[in-house]
N, C-alpha and C positions, 0 to 999 in steps of 0.2 A: 191914589186918586182921592182928592178931597171933595167935600160936598159942593164947594164953589165950582169945581171943574165939571160937575154933572148938573148944576143948577138947583141943588137942594141944600137946605140948612140942616146939616147933620150934627149940630152942636149938642143936641140932646144925648148923643152917644158919646160918653165921656170915659169909658173904660174905668169905671168906679171913681170918676172925678180925678184921675191922674193925668190924663192926656186926651188929645183928640184921637179917635179911632182910625186906623188904617187897615183895610181889608186885604186878604191875600189876592182876591180877584174882584173885579167889578164888571158887571154886565149891564149895559144900558140898552133897553128895548124902546120901542116907540112910546110906551105908556108907563114904564117903571124902571127904576134903578135897583139892581140886586147887589148887595154887599155880601161876598162869599168868604167864609173861613173854611179851611181844610186841615185835617190832621189824621194821623194813623198811629195807634198805640199797640205795640207788641206786648207790653207788660203793664201791670197795674201800678197803683201808687197814688200819692196825693196830687200829683200833677193833673190826673184825669178829673178828680173831684173839683179842683180849682178851675180847670177849664170849663167844666159843665156849669159851675156857678157863674163864672164870668160871662159865658155866652147866654145864660138865662137872663142875666142883667141886661145885656145888649139887646136881647129879644124884647124885653119889657120897655127899655128906653126907646127903641125904634118903632114901637107900635103906632105911635101917633104922628109919624113922619109921612105925610102924603106923598105917594109916588115912590116909596122906598120899601124894600123887603130884605130882611136879613136871612141868609141861608147858611147852614152849617152842614158840611160833609165830613163825616168821621167814620172810622171803622177800626177794627183790630181786636185781637183777643183780650187786650187790656180792659176792655169795657165789661168783661164778664165779672170782674171784681168791683165794678163801680156802677152796676145797673141802676141802683136807686137814684143816684144823681143824674144819670142819663135820662131816666124816665121823667124826673121832675122837670128837666129842661124840655123834653119832648112835649110835655103838657102845655107849655107856654110858647113853644116854637114849632109850629106845624111844618116848617120847611127844614127839618132835620133829616138828613139822608145818609145812606151808606153806599158803598161801592156797588152793591147789587142794584140799588135804585138808579145809579148812573148808567149801568149796563142796560137797564130796562128802559132808558130814555127819559128819565124824569126832567132833565134840563130842556129837552125839546118841548115837553108839555109846559114846563114852568115859564120858559122864555117866549112862548107863543101866545102872548097876551094881546 
């Protein structure tokens, strides 16, 4: 789904200026559009660090888009070896969740705006 399809200008989200961003899921509520990315890592490695950096950039790029919120759902043992980068992203992306958060109903809370 593109920004035009949901009535928002998402051109500020450029994936490090390489392309326009497409999200895994998009949820549109009465007051907001949520762009959602999801992943799960069973092992560590440079991919996790790059993902955390990339999503931190998206979080920063999307901050000033009225009516839009970036959400990242990630989990897995792989994050044990990349805690620092995950924490850095969490500090700028308050809508960073794991599977337990989903089980506890975070989407019901988040989408009930």
